[in-house]
MARPA-133841 format. One line per 4 residues: their letters; for each residue x, y, z of N, C-alpha, C, O. Coordinates in steps of 0.001 Angstrom, whole numbers. Layout:
BEGIN
a	X/Y/Z/X/Y/Z/X/Y/Z/X/Y/Z ~ ...
***
This chain:
BEGIN
xxxx	60962/-22398/78840/60964/-22171/79886/60836/-21630/80958/60557/-20457/80711 ~ 60879/-21803/82121/60940/-21368/83332/61695/-21244/84407/60909/-21950/85039 ~ 62656/-20944/85343/63586/-21286/85616/63407/-20928/87097/63430/-19697/87119 ~ 63263/-21329/88184/62604/-21282/89755/63176/-21511/90508/63393/-22716/90634
xxxx	63805/-20596/91501/64554/-20689/92439/63785/-21098/93432/62629/-20810/93123 ~ 63830/-21830/94882/63196/-21865/95473/64515/-21733/96656/65723/-21907/96499 ~ 63664/-21327/97963/64589/-20958/99269/63124/-21461/99884/62006/-20950/99963 ~ 63905/-23136/100402/62983/-23705/101184/63056/-24105/103200/63773/-24979/103687
xxxx	62431/-23492/103729/62440/-24505/105415/63179/-25649/105130/62892/-26375/104178 ~ 64083/-25858/105864/64593/-27810/105462/63416/-28607/105665/63025/-29579/105019 ~ 62870/-27994/106751/61589/-29356/107800/60371/-28886/106143/59175/-29163/106228 ~ 60893/-28253/104919/59825/-28705/103670/60716/-29203/102615/60283/-29694/101572
xxxx	62065/-29063/102913/62302/-29538/100995/62332/-30960/100959/62470/-31585/99907 ~ 62145/-31756/102640/62131/-32881/101859/61117/-33574/101320/61298/-34639/100730 ~ 59878/-32982/101495/58281/-32880/100649/58615/-32083/99715/58715/-32813/98728 ~ 58920/-30721/99320/59041/-30060/98495/59568/-30960/97605/58668/-31278/96828
xxxx	61032/-31768/97229/61512/-32610/96615/60889/-33552/96686/61567/-34361/96053 ~ 60133/-33992/96985/59320/-35142/96805/58489/-35040/95300/58623/-35564/94194 ~ 57523/-34020/95945/56300/-33116/94443/57240/-33444/93394/57344/-34464/92713 ~ 58081/-32080/93409/59168/-31547/92909/59371/-33320/91527/59028/-33384/90346
xxxx	59724/-33903/92001/60232/-35513/91373/59082/-36320/90513/59234/-37163/89629 ~ 57568/-35624/91226/56492/-36311/90014/55925/-35205/89327/54752/-35026/89001 ~ 57127/-34342/89117/56111/-32984/87779/56904/-33337/86738/58116/-33496/86600 ~ 55742/-33445/85881/55592/-33325/84413/56723/-32305/83822/56790/-31187/84332
xxxx	57497/-32610/82901/57946/-30580/82292/59013/-30387/83482/59928/-29575/83344 ~ 58897/-31033/84470/60678/-30505/85284/62221/-30878/85153/62227/-31955/85749 ~ 63411/-30678/84782/64450/-31033/84249/65462/-29806/85230/65126/-28662/85537 ~ 66872/-30586/85581/68139/-29610/86037/67414/-29189/87311/67363/-28024/87708
xxxx	66824/-30299/87951/66807/-29964/89984/68143/-30226/90181/68883/-31201/90055 ~ 68277/-28664/90651/69247/-29070/92568/68919/-28725/93204/68255/-27712/93428 ~ 69307/-29514/93736/69511/-29117/96060/70370/-28555/96167/71371/-29081/95682 ~ 70581/-27028/96911/71730/-27141/98129/71386/-26976/99430/70861/-25992/99951
xxxx	71765/-28157/99994/70839/-28027/101868/72375/-26636/102414/73564/-26413/102184 ~ 71149/-26065/103264/71141/-24869/104574/72229/-23976/103254/73165/-24754/103435 ~ 72659/-23223/102391/72855/-22270/101611/72662/-21080/101991/73398/-20164/102360 ~ 70974/-21288/101774/70080/-19736/102178/70356/-18828/103868/70559/-19191/105027
xxxx	70280/-18105/103473/70750/-17096/104468/69620/-16130/105484/69530/-15782/106662 ~ 68779/-15950/104055/67637/-14917/104534/66762/-14556/103141/66930/-13887/102122 ~ 65726/-15415/103729/65444/-16357/104746/66607/-17322/104911/67520/-17259/104088 ~ 66649/-18040/105711/67351/-19412/106737/67033/-20433/105395/66078/-19968/104774
xxxx	67249/-20948/105140/66918/-22508/104692/68111/-22970/103684/69191/-22468/103375 ~ 67243/-24457/103223/67443/-24798/101923/67529/-24214/100389/66417/-23690/100331 ~ 68143/-23961/99088/68552/-23887/97958/67797/-25004/96868/68545/-25855/96388 ~ 66832/-25020/96600/65799/-25644/95355/65734/-24667/94552/65320/-23519/94714
xxxx	66480/-25565/93041/66771/-24889/91319/65942/-25557/90789/65400/-26337/91572 ~ 65500/-25611/89510/65007/-26345/88330/64241/-25556/87531/63577/-24558/87809 ~ 64439/-26197/86379/63529/-25439/85640/62325/-26411/85472/62147/-27480/86054 ~ 61381/-25679/84360/59929/-26158/84679/59541/-25921/82960/59387/-24769/82553
xxxx	59437/-26809/82250/57811/-26529/81634/57320/-25178/81427/57902/-25021/80354 ~ 56616/-23904/81629/55150/-23232/81688/54249/-23544/81576/53332/-23201/82323 ~ 54123/-24312/80615/53096/-25201/80695/52300/-26022/82418/51140/-26096/82823 ~ 53172/-26330/82795/53676/-27137/84042/53594/-25914/85642/53385/-26396/86756
xxxx	53771/-24572/85466/54122/-23859/86072/52646/-23360/87260/52960/-22840/88331 ~ 51716/-23493/87062/51035/-23433/87954/50225/-24283/88854/49509/-23875/89770 ~ 50411/-25474/88503/50183/-26715/89656/52043/-26542/90619/52067/-26813/91819 ~ 53044/-26206/90082/54145/-26364/90763/53736/-25815/91189/52856/-26378/91841
xxxx	53759/-24397/91383/53790/-23178/92303/52400/-23573/93170/52343/-23386/94385 ~ 51367/-24104/92446/50554/-23818/93233/50772/-25198/95082/50532/-25090/96285 ~ 51236/-26088/94315/51752/-27022/95342/52347/-26215/96766/51900/-25904/97870 ~ 54078/-26046/95751/54746/-25636/97012/54107/-24669/97268/54454/-24714/98448
xxxx	53219/-23468/97226/52917/-22322/97956/51982/-23118/99142/51898/-22689/100293 ~ 51202/-24515/98598/50232/-25177/99820/50852/-25494/100585/50427/-25368/101733 ~ 52153/-26059/100371/53568/-26754/101610/54267/-25734/102350/55174/-26155/103068 ~ 53887/-23477/102340/54109/-23299/103118/55441/-22405/102495/55814/-21419/103130
xxxx	55955/-22693/101557/56751/-22495/101297/57275/-20875/101229/58265/-20325/101712 ~ 56075/-20341/100349/56031/-18873/99792/56263/-18457/101063/57286/-17820/101313 ~ 55373/-18753/102004/55235/-18051/103776/56638/-17959/104326/57017/-16923/104872 ~ 57447/-19053/104192/58067/-19518/104927/59266/-19208/104717/60097/-19047/105611
xxxx	59513/-19072/103304/60917/-19338/102443/60502/-18323/101338/60026/-17315/101862 ~ 60529/-18258/99908/60362/-18138/98746/60381/-18416/97732/61293/-19241/97682 ~ 59864/-18276/96492/59484/-18811/95006/59780/-17584/93780/58951/-16729/93466 ~ 60742/-17683/93364/61281/-16596/92818/61177/-17650/91047/61444/-18843/90901
xxxx	60606/-16439/89750/60733/-17048/88389/60466/-16762/87819/59555/-15990/87518 ~ 61637/-17620/87109/62623/-16185/85524/62522/-16826/84457/62872/-17994/84288 ~ 61997/-16045/83602/62143/-16666/81593/63633/-17383/81948/64518/-17229/82788 ~ 63395/-18161/80924/64958/-18613/80171/64919/-18301/78617/64182/-19067/77996
xxxx	65464/-17477/77974/65725/-17205/76606/66308/-18177/75964/65891/-18262/74809 ~ 67220/-19060/76282/68020/-19878/76153/68255/-20965/76733/68492/-20998/77940 ~ 68230/-22046/75970/68257/-23600/76388/68780/-24340/76381/68040/-25255/76742 ~ 70101/-24862/76123/70319/-26261/74850/70737/-27326/75363/71921/-27522/75638
xxxx	69518/-28391/75610/69685/-29360/76610/68870/-30151/76238/67737/-29668/76221 ~ 68950/-31440/75842/67970/-32713/75053/66509/-33200/76633/65403/-33734/76709 ~ 67826/-32378/77822/66477/-32904/78769/65447/-31983/79086/64371/-32284/79604 ~ 65828/-30814/78745/64992/-29829/78794/64147/-30130/77581/62980/-30207/77964
xxxx	64248/-30359/76123/63308/-30135/75045/62630/-31789/75529/62113/-32307/74539 ~ 62532/-32657/76750/61960/-33881/76894/60723/-33529/77601/59582/-33962/77435 ~ 61248/-32523/78547/60543/-32156/79597/59238/-31260/79312/58110/-31202/79802 ~ 60144/-30380/77968/58728/-29161/77326/57659/-30308/76316/56610/-29870/75845
xxxx	58020/-31540/76118/57151/-32644/75113/56430/-33320/76686/55276/-33352/76257 ~ 56330/-33720/77761/55792/-34354/78877/54946/-33492/79148/53867/-33796/79656 ~ 55348/-32037/78803/53694/-31018/79732/52727/-30871/78685/53201/-30870/77549 ~ 51852/-30783/78760/50290/-30716/78348/50683/-29520/77889/51789/-29003/78042
xxxx	49207/-28841/76993/49339/-27712/75919/51122/-27488/75163/52088/-28243/75263 ~ 51002/-26211/74462/51261/-25484/74243/52269/-24312/75547/51628/-23875/76503 ~ 54100/-23863/75378/53631/-23086/76170/53476/-21315/75791/53833/-20362/76483 ~ 52906/-21322/74632/52723/-19762/74100/51247/-19780/74393/50572/-18843/73968
xxxx	50584/-20904/75185/49533/-20995/75266/49062/-20775/77009/47994/-20524/77567 ~ 50575/-21036/77519/49824/-21078/79249/49937/-19478/79359/50466/-18651/78617 ~ 49067/-19334/80862/49123/-18727/81433/49631/-18849/82961/49270/-19703/83771 ~ 50618/-17722/83184/51326/-18363/84407/50420/-17243/85145/50297/-16086/84743
xxxx	49795/-17803/86320/48435/-16973/86786/48983/-16317/87782/48938/-15087/87744 ~ 49572/-16933/88808/50995/-15908/89621/51670/-14718/88914/51923/-13609/89385 ~ 51845/-15074/87993/52851/-14006/87074/51720/-12994/87130/51364/-12218/88016 ~ 51289/-13232/85966/49988/-12446/85795/49619/-11361/87018/49888/-10165/86905
xxxx	48898/-11993/88330/48770/-11623/89078/49598/-10313/89587/49132/-9196/89813 ~ 50962/-10751/89708/52031/-9507/90015/51731/-8350/89154/51333/-7203/89355 ~ 52119/-9175/87936/52492/-7888/87152/50858/-6550/86860/50938/-5535/86168 ~ 50058/-6843/87337/49037/-5999/87113/48095/-5436/87875/47164/-4674/87617
xxxx	48765/-6285/89547/48829/-5463/90096/49852/-3598/90570/49641/-2543/91169 ~ 51138/-4425/89632/52383/-3472/89530/51791/-2082/88949/52088/-906/89160 ~ 50827/-2715/88125/50134/-1898/86740/49445/-923/87367/49302/114/86721 ~ 48758/-993/88965/47618/-526/89547/47954/637/90395/47149/1288/91062
xxxx	49911/931/90248/50324/1661/90986/50537/3004/90559/51295/3246/89620 ~ 49774/4115/91332/50015/5578/90781/50745/5971/90799/50819/6551/91882 ~ 52011/6211/89945/53714/6416/89821/53613/7372/89317/52636/7645/88620 ~ 54579/8147/89518/55523/9336/88517/55429/9300/86835/55065/10096/85969
xxxx	55875/8153/86856/55984/7445/85269/54746/7988/84694/54406/8749/83788 ~ 54237/7286/85589/52846/6836/85218/51746/7659/84424/50971/7607/83468 ~ 52209/8468/85483/51256/10521/84974/52561/10840/84092/52390/11380/82998 ~ 53112/10707/84278/54001/11810/82690/54232/10978/81660/54694/11547/80671
xxxx	53969/9175/81511/53716/8790/80879/51857/9557/79823/51322/10179/78906 ~ 51816/9059/80585/49843/9265/80128/49808/10709/79839/49354/10777/78697 ~ 50160/12471/80474/50408/13578/80492/50434/13847/78578/49727/14365/77713 ~ 52222/12838/78741/52652/13467/77740/51955/12678/76284/51861/13089/75127
xxxx	51637/11699/76767/50570/11398/75438/48962/11443/74826/48523/11055/73743 ~ 48003/12348/76473/47246/13294/76284/48132/13885/75540/48151/13488/74375 ~ 49002/14846/75869/49000/16249/74765/49745/16104/73439/49699/16864/72472 ~ 50463/14941/73592/51237/14704/71714/49232/14661/70992/48916/15287/69981
xxxx	48218/13801/71811/46894/13114/71271/46340/15166/70632/46076/15705/69558 ~ 46433/15588/72072/45581/17229/71721/45800/18030/70751/44886/18554/70113 ~ 47914/18358/70363/47877/18677/69427/48149/17797/68070/48273/18376/66991 ~ 48239/16316/68177/47432/15952/67091/45957/16392/66060/45695/16450/64859
xxxx	45076/16700/67690/43885/17012/66909/43711/18515/66078/43097/18792/65047 ~ 44672/19481/67163/44885/20782/66606/45482/20554/65205/44722/20722/64251 ~ 47150/20078/64900/47084/20183/63601/46426/19024/62638/46822/18837/61488 ~ 45565/18410/63142/45048/17385/62239/46484/16600/61583/46842/16642/60406
xxxx	47144/15913/62678/48155/14830/62171/47452/13401/62786/47134/13181/63954 ~ 47290/12321/61356/47229/11142/62423/47897/10454/62640/47583/9365/63120 ~ 49814/11016/62219/50933/10530/63053/50700/10683/64700/50469/9877/65601 ~ 50852/11914/64642/50873/12377/65837/49598/11569/66986/49709/11523/68211
xxxx	48657/11107/66319/47221/10732/66722/48618/8893/67415/49277/8803/68452 ~ 48514/8135/66544/49190/7001/66218/50345/7208/67793/50253/6619/68869 ~ 51392/8291/67340/51863/7714/68289/51595/8331/69926/51874/7592/70871 ~ 51157/9432/70124/50170/9277/71105/49303/7527/71835/49323/7184/73017
xxxx	48743/6869/70840/48108/5583/71012/49032/5127/71636/48697/4902/72799 ~ 50494/4770/71327/51627/4126/71504/52432/3918/72757/53020/2936/73209 ~ 52214/5608/73327/52806/5900/74536/51592/6344/75315/51302/7525/75507 ~ 50801/5147/75813/49909/5948/76586/50294/4477/77190/50808/3554/76558
xxxx	49884/4487/78699/50506/2764/79181/48858/2746/80201/48965/2845/81423 ~ 47183/2593/79453/46970/2562/80418/46378/1470/80254/45172/1432/80498 ~ 47023/362/79826/46138/-977/78871/46592/-1854/80449/45874/-2633/81077 ~ 47958/-1426/80772/47855/-1846/82522/46968/-1969/83320/46863/-3092/83813
xxxx	46108/-1032/83712/45417/-956/84567/43980/-1857/83905/43418/-2876/84307 ~ 43826/-1326/83211/43183/-2343/82797/42442/-3553/82619/41294/-3939/82841 ~ 43675/-4093/82062/43957/-5308/82205/43754/-6329/83564/43359/-7476/83774 ~ 44352/-5017/84457/43827/-5604/86246/42423/-5480/86089/41909/-6598/86056
xxxx	41508/-4450/85967/40254/-4691/85908/39830/-5908/85515/39117/-6535/86297 ~ 40184/-6495/84212/39544/-7536/83928/40398/-8300/84431/40624/-9022/83460 ~ 40906/-8595/85072/42081/-9775/85959/40662/-9719/87398/39590/-10322/87361 ~ 41160/-8819/88494/39879/-8366/89361/38507/-8766/89428/37800/-9105/90377
xxxx	38221/-8609/87784/36734/-9058/87934/36817/-10870/87891/35738/-11397/88160 ~ 37731/-11632/87650/38228/-12818/86731/38036/-12804/88436/36879/-12948/88831 ~ 38743/-12694/89112/39420/-13563/90499/38228/-13064/91563/38411/-13209/92771 ~ 37166/-12551/91116/36659/-11526/92196/36851/-10959/93600/36370/-11205/94707
xxxx	38071/-9795/92933/39165/-8869/93786/38561/-7689/93308/38821/-7137/92239 ~ 37240/-7112/94673/36847/-5675/94450/38408/-4923/94691/38679/-4154/93769 ~ 39487/-5016/95785/40644/-4158/96079/40945/-3725/94766/40877/-2589/94297 ~ 41463/-5334/93970/41946/-4510/92871/41724/-4196/91750/42468/-3851/90832
xxxx	40114/-4385/91871/39693/-3520/90444/39632/-2131/90775/40128/-1227/90103 ~ 38777/-1962/92223/39313/-93/92727/40352/547/92610/40359/1630/92023 ~ 41861/-201/93351/42889/-285/92527/43140/491/90688/43348/1488/89996 ~ 43030/-180/90726/42762/-42/89016/42137/686/88368/42564/1154/87313
xxxx	41064/925/88823/40082/2172/88735/40534/3361/89187/40296/4438/88639 ~ 41121/3223/90079/41373/4316/90810/42810/5139/89993/43467/6170/90142 ~ 42785/4338/89379/45036/4321/88563/44508/5083/87387/45167/6055/87019 ~ 43698/4856/86916/42538/5368/85571/42275/6884/85482/42607/7751/84674
xxxx	41270/6870/87065/40533/7838/86589/41912/8947/86999/42244/9924/86328 ~ 42653/8405/88452/43745/9919/88517/44846/9771/87389/45863/10451/87522 ~ 44768/9217/86657/45610/8930/85706/45541/9711/84792/46507/10450/84601 ~ 44018/9826/83669/43216/10395/82942/43025/11548/83576/43803/12401/83147
xxxx	42324/11937/84413/42592/13092/85075/43218/13690/85355/42907/14870/85193 ~ 44779/13358/86082/45979/14452/85881/45917/14745/84329/45391/15843/84151 ~ 46423/13882/82679/46283/14103/82110/45425/15181/81679/45955/16278/81508 ~ 43749/15006/81402/43725/16216/80810/43230/16970/81726/42046/17272/81579
xxxx	43888/17452/82816/43990/18581/83285/44930/19494/82939/44563/20668/82975 ~ 46336/19205/82529/47960/19180/82324/47180/19930/80798/46882/21121/80707 ~ 46956/18810/79640/46743/19302/78010/45581/20318/78616/45396/20598/77432 ~ 44865/20929/79149/43559/20928/78958/44138/22395/79290/44124/23261/78416
xxxx	44766/22709/80881/45652/24282/80849/46711/24543/79899/47478/25467/80165 ~ 46878/23885/78841/48301/24133/78140/47128/24561/76339/47462/25203/75343 ~ 45924/23917/76633/45336/24197/75581/44795/25367/75567/44526/26059/74585 ~ 44554/25701/77243/43595/27024/77771/44872/28438/77386/44504/29499/76884
xxxx	46022/28206/77668/47170/28830/77294/47382/29837/75883/47406/30970/75403 ~ 47488/28616/75720/47006/28557/73875/46783/29647/73077/47277/30580/72444 ~ 45478/28883/73527/44220/29738/73139/44121/31771/73677/43547/32659/73047 ~ 44559/31845/74416/44728/33194/75348/46252/33643/74026/46490/34820/73755
xxxx	46636/33095/73732/48263/33724/72881/48095/33707/71981/48919/34194/71207 ~ 46247/32802/71264/46126/33224/69805/45920/32248/69278/44861/32171/68654 ~ 47102/30747/69307/47475/29756/68839/46321/29005/68176/46464/28382/67124 ~ 45208/29094/68827/44054/27999/68244/42138/29039/68982/41762/29708/69944
xxxx	41679/28556/67875/40328/28704/68105/39698/27559/68015/40029/26374/67991 ~ 38597/28231/67965/37177/26597/67923/37281/26089/66645/37235/24868/66494 ~ 37415/26834/65692/36696/26864/64355/38259/25668/63570/38215/25403/62369 ~ 39199/25234/64267/40557/24175/64398/39658/23105/64324/39648/22292/63400
xxxx	38663/23094/65591/38151/21833/65383/37104/21617/64347/36280/20726/64553 ~ 37037/22314/63274/35780/22108/62320/36447/21549/61210/35720/21006/60378 ~ 37810/21556/60980/38412/22226/59764/39409/20615/59778/39990/20619/58693 ~ 39666/19763/60287/40440/18618/60331/39468/17377/60505/38786/16948/61435
xxxx	39662/17062/59440/38404/15853/59249/39341/14020/59154/39067/12841/58929 ~ 40461/14854/59487/40730/13644/59408/41099/12239/60846/41389/11047/60945 ~ 40713/13941/62032/40612/13432/63656/38909/13582/63910/38573/14044/65000 ~ 38222/13341/63284/36777/13345/63511/36434/12153/64029/35770/12096/65064
xxxx	36892/10928/63295/36342/10192/64365/36528/9411/65543/36364/8208/65748 ~ 36923/10387/66307/37564/10497/67700/36144/11291/68344/35952/11194/69556 ~ 35603/11724/67872/34521/12763/68534/32972/11336/68144/32009/10950/68807 ~ 33291/11134/67326/31858/10483/66591/31951/8326/66915/32006/7395/66111
xxxx	31934/8349/67825/31888/7006/68563/30945/5896/67197/30526/6265/66099 ~ 30879/4604/67793/29571/4321/66890/29954/2715/66890/30883/2319/67594 ~ 29377/2031/66266/29568/562/66989/30943/-81/66700/31511/-991/67305 ~ 31383/725/65473/32523/410/65458/33359/219/66172/34178/-697/66092
xxxx	33283/1206/67142/33970/1455/68263/34133/883/69014/35243/771/69533 ~ 32825/114/69496/33094/-1071/70630/33234/-2246/70048/33074/-3234/70765 ~ 33595/-2459/68482/33923/-3722/68322/35407/-4003/68618/35868/-4861/69370 ~ 36341/-2696/67533/37559/-2261/67322/37864/-2489/69208/38889/-3053/69591
xxxx	36855/-1978/70157/37710/-1729/71732/37763/-3314/71620/38918/-3724/71740 ~ 36360/-4796/71327/36338/-5675/72017/37479/-6471/71780/38096/-7123/72623 ~ 37815/-6331/70065/38927/-6840/69611/40400/-6925/70415/41207/-7707/70919 ~ 40135/-5583/70155/41649/-5017/70887/42041/-5249/72413/43233/-5382/72689
xxxx	41101/-5299/73384/40786/-5674/74511/41051/-7508/75010/41573/-7909/76050 ~ 40381/-8491/73649/40977/-9822/73531/42599/-9645/73333/43472/-10009/74120 ~ 42769/-8967/72032/44846/-9142/72044/44943/-8709/73146/45229/-9592/73955 ~ 44806/-7483/73672/45696/-7286/74647/46022/-8351/75247/47092/-8953/75167
xxxx	45086/-8608/75873/45234/-9803/77159/45977/-10795/77157/46716/-11185/78061 ~ 45682/-11525/75458/46304/-12870/75402/48153/-12413/74836/48979/-13310/74668 ~ 48518/-10857/74610/49799/-10440/74656/50181/-10461/75877/51301/-10911/76123 ~ 49563/-10107/76657/50304/-9879/78064/50473/-11357/78439/51619/-11779/78594
xxxx	49566/-12067/78575/49756/-13001/78695/50854/-14067/78242/51680/-14680/78918 ~ 50630/-14082/77081/51549/-14926/75876/53067/-14194/76261/53852/-15141/76309 ~ 53956/-12689/76609/54522/-11766/76864/55031/-11533/74634/56116/-11691/74076 ~ 53536/-11096/73999/53998/-10406/73133/54195/-9282/72909/53813/-8708/71889
xxxx	54627/-8935/73537/54873/-7190/73117/54895/-6339/72030/54918/-5118/71875 ~ 54884/-7135/71450/54951/-6320/69422/52953/-6201/69530/52162/-5269/69381 ~ 52814/-7567/69835/50977/-7378/69590/50670/-6084/70810/50097/-5114/70313 ~ 50961/-5969/72225/50416/-5072/72425/50837/-3754/72049/50502/-3079/73022
xxxx	51500/-2805/71016/52040/-2037/70531/50691/-2103/69882/49776/-1444/70377 ~ 50417/-3085/68462/49716/-3164/68054/48041/-2447/68253/47312/-1820/67485 ~ 47887/-2959/69841/46514/-2896/70395/46455/-1607/71178/45468/-1432/71892 ~ 47218/-859/71137/47295/352/71643/47427/1102/70436/47851/2208/70771
xxxx	47256/1045/69023/47056/1791/67622/45931/1749/67440/45300/2642/66874 ~ 45213/178/68107/43998/395/67373/42372/1087/68674/41180/1287/68438 ~ 43172/1224/69880/41968/1979/70617/42059/3454/70500/42790/4010/69681 ~ 41295/4070/71343/40785/5698/71396/40700/5913/72388/39706/6534/72764
xxxx	41949/5410/73552/41678/6155/74329/42246/7728/75052/41779/8758/75538 ~ 43433/7153/74768/44516/8251/74991/44138/9771/73777/43985/10941/74126 ~ 44077/9220/72376/42980/10332/71737/41628/11453/71909/41206/12579/71646 ~ 41373/10259/72515/40086/10924/73400/39785/11474/74347/38726/11819/74872
xxxx	41225/11577/74642/41380/11905/75879/41696/13380/75236/40690/14086/75168 ~ 42439/13747/74939/43262/14520/74608/42390/15380/73901/42286/16544/74290 ~ 41762/14994/72946/40289/16047/72464/39469/16346/73066/38541/16897/72473 ~ 39395/16215/74073/37905/16164/75056/38403/17235/75781/37704/18170/76172
xxxx	40345/17050/76089/41240/18712/77078/41232/20026/76086/41064/21150/76559 ~ 41441/19786/74553/41364/21168/73728/40014/21218/73591/39710/22213/74249 ~ 39244/20860/73243/37039/20786/73206/37108/21836/74381/37117/23066/74414 ~ 37156/20756/75408/36597/22016/76839/37591/23282/76637/37071/24383/76456
xxxx	39068/23159/76664/39484/24412/76626/39261/25963/75344/39686/27110/75206 ~ 38312/24984/74656/37806/26172/73571/36540/26244/73610/35945/26988/72831 ~ 35811/25396/74632/34355/25753/74819/33246/24921/73694/32042/25178/73672 ~ 33859/23964/72852/33193/22963/72020/32517/22174/72755/33027/21054/72747
xxxx	31367/22258/73551/30791/21494/74650/30489/19511/73591/30802/18349/73851 ~ 29925/20042/72717/29499/18514/71646/30338/17802/71615/30279/16616/71941 ~ 31633/18609/71067/32705/18170/71236/33188/16266/72253/33188/15049/72067 ~ 33525/17373/73332/34065/17598/74588/32550/16033/75377/32701/15158/76230
xxxx	31509/16362/74652/30760/15239/75170/31178/13602/74419/31173/12485/74938 ~ 31522/14039/73002/32145/13423/72345/32919/11952/72474/32702/10743/72397 ~ 34010/12952/72733/35288/12703/73250/35114/11646/74519/35367/10443/74449 ~ 34732/12199/75444/33877/11368/76452/33045/10393/76439/33178/9620/77388
xxxx	32132/10122/75611/31775/8989/75208/32585/7951/74118/32693/6741/74321 ~ 32981/8461/73256/34423/7701/72618/35687/6993/74013/36096/5835/73922 ~ 36109/7897/75145/37071/7723/75703/35661/6000/76815/35970/4820/76983 ~ 34602/6567/77159/33998/5140/77692/33578/4316/76545/32779/3461/76924
xxxx	33709/4286/75873/32493/3152/74516/34338/2346/75131/34271/1766/76215 ~ 35298/2359/74665/37113/2628/74526/36595/1274/76089/35910/252/76063 ~ 37119/1771/76888/37299/934/78150/36734/-148/78789/37071/-1176/79377 ~ 35033/907/78215/34134/-921/78716/34922/-1720/77402/35063/-2903/77714
xxxx	35162/-1596/76808/35052/-3123/75110/36413/-3447/75756/36738/-4604/76021 ~ 37036/-2597/75948/37955/-3948/76664/37705/-4662/77555/37482/-5872/77517 ~ 37728/-3817/78616/37691/-4854/79922/36305/-5615/79734/36188/-6396/80679 ~ 34857/-5713/78603/34345/-6760/78624/35244/-7919/78107/35459/-9057/78527
xxxx	35715/-7168/76981/35935/-9022/75840/38316/-9448/76622/39058/-10120/75907 ~ 38676/-9031/77595/39487/-9069/78079/39518/-9824/79516/40395/-10402/80159 ~ 37488/-9411/79804/37674/-10402/81252/37722/-11777/80378/38518/-12697/80564 ~ 36571/-11715/79258/36113/-13428/78977/37890/-13531/78252/38374/-14563/78716
xxxx	38339/-13226/77850/39763/-13809/77382/39959/-14849/78225/39780/-16060/78096 ~ 40452/-14011/79321/40922/-14823/80894/40000/-15643/81456/40294/-16451/82337 ~ 39061/-15521/81080/37853/-16681/81449/37993/-17609/80212/37727/-18790/80438 ~ 38198/-17433/79510/38248/-19018/78334/39381/-18912/78696/39711/-20098/78678
xxxx	40469/-18232/79103/42256/-18834/79152/41842/-19790/80670/42500/-20802/80907 ~ 41379/-19611/81061/41560/-20687/82969/40551/-21145/82265/40266/-21241/83459 ~ 39816/-21479/81672/38820/-22812/81963/39604/-23882/80522/39598/-25076/80223 ~ 40086/-22868/80070/41126/-24079/78836/42295/-24231/79524/43140/-24860/78886
xxxx	42524/-23984/80266/44128/-24224/81710/43643/-25605/82484/44216/-26691/82405 ~ 42276/-25263/83368/42222/-26155/83758/41714/-27085/82965/40630/-26831/83491 ~ 41501/-27767/82343/41538/-28849/81739/42931/-29603/81115/43291/-30762/80911 ~ 43430/-28391/80957/45340/-29369/80687/45867/-29500/82709/46516/-30429/83189
xxxx	45502/-28677/83232/46017/-28784/84950/44793/-30356/85193/44354/-30328/86342 ~ 44329/-31387/84506/43792/-32264/85520/45352/-33570/84685/45821/-34657/85024 ~ 45591/-32649/83605/46135/-33912/83528/48181/-34449/83743/48965/-35293/83309 ~ 48155/-32952/84944/49253/-33157/85326/48983/-33741/86889/48299/-32972/87564
xxxx	49309/-34681/87406/49130/-35766/88466/50188/-35565/89435/50832/-36592/89650 ~ 50607/-34393/90174/51282/-34202/91506/51354/-34552/92483/50747/-33714/93151 ~ 51781/-35431/93232/51973/-36135/94888/51581/-34570/95705/52154/-33487/95592 ~ 50771/-34830/96271/50549/-33514/97424/51875/-33566/98559/52141/-34701/98955
xxxx	52487/-32751/98956/52884/-32713/100335/53659/-33818/100353/53170/-34582/101185 ~ 54848/-34403/99741/55311/-35503/99172/54922/-36961/100126/55602/-37888/100566 ~ 53689/-36660/100165/53248/-38066/100503/53182/-38661/99243/52937/-38072/98191 ~ 53464/-40144/99422/52943/-41353/98229/51618/-41144/97576/51673/-41434/96381
xxxx	50470/-40743/97963/49372/-40803/97373/48943/-40346/96172/48287/-39322/96363 ~ 49020/-40681/94798/48166/-39311/93514/47363/-38934/93748/46578/-39877/93843 ~ 46643/-37630/94056/45086/-36316/93498/45843/-35992/92022/46820/-35880/91281 ~ 44170/-35950/92398/44196/-34806/91077/44065/-33399/91524/43396/-32781/92353
xxxx	45411/-33020/90210/45342/-31520/90862/44366/-30659/91336/43899/-31115/92381 ~ 43898/-29690/91038/43596/-28679/90987/44064/-28054/90529/45274/-27825/90523 ~ 42744/-27299/89682/43959/-26225/88749/44270/-25128/89613/43487/-24917/90540 ~ 45273/-24392/89477/45184/-22769/90207/44881/-21470/89440/45516/-20991/88501
x	43972/-21087/89936/44031/-19416/89228/42450/-20259/88470/41738/-19639/87680
***
């Protein structure tokens, strides 16, 4: 279940409540007139089955509530209520399969920001991968995979392609370019200093067969990236963080960046090319499959949303609800 807190301008409250009373999957509706001060208005709270969220949020937005007031959505971890159980049964589909498009839009928008934390995590992950390449440690490689924060920006590109938002795609691509650029540059500088100190040389890259797969992309690399991209998008939309960790371990983006930085410092140009190709193959595969997964989810939920009749703008007629997203 989701808990929604709506601050509604008084002139919209009656229409909003009339709309909500028609929504399947809704329970625990509370209206407190005039209690909101900033922005001023009425407070409307209710619990809603996740499956019905897109239509309800979409119709409330059409009423102008998000412009003049606000709509906040929270996940409910535990609810003991027979009425809530009945509400979930009324809503079509399954909660874990439902995609709340506005929630996803905000999440991927946040993941396109180039923050110090994003750069720090990606730089540390890339350095761990570089050390893993030098010492031939698959454990360090896996650790670097898990630590890398790049999938959020990849998901943003997928969402931007689905919604045809070139600005979102550009911001996400910029975050990836700047993030990997900074991470590779830092790792390159560290590797260069290490080579000057005599801690590593180009011969090390030929002695560790365990990590050679990073610079030898093939058809399996692309297939794995396709599977990882689909699984990553599903894990984000379903809220399965444990599944997303598995996605990180599957793809060779951060290890490829780390290998490229080390190879660049050692002048191993063939390995630099192989690493760059591996990075490109993984990014492309995840974007393709992630976009197709979102498209399939939108088609699925457009069918469900047609089964959710809502009264629009508080009037007494029923219309077929448009799929939101």
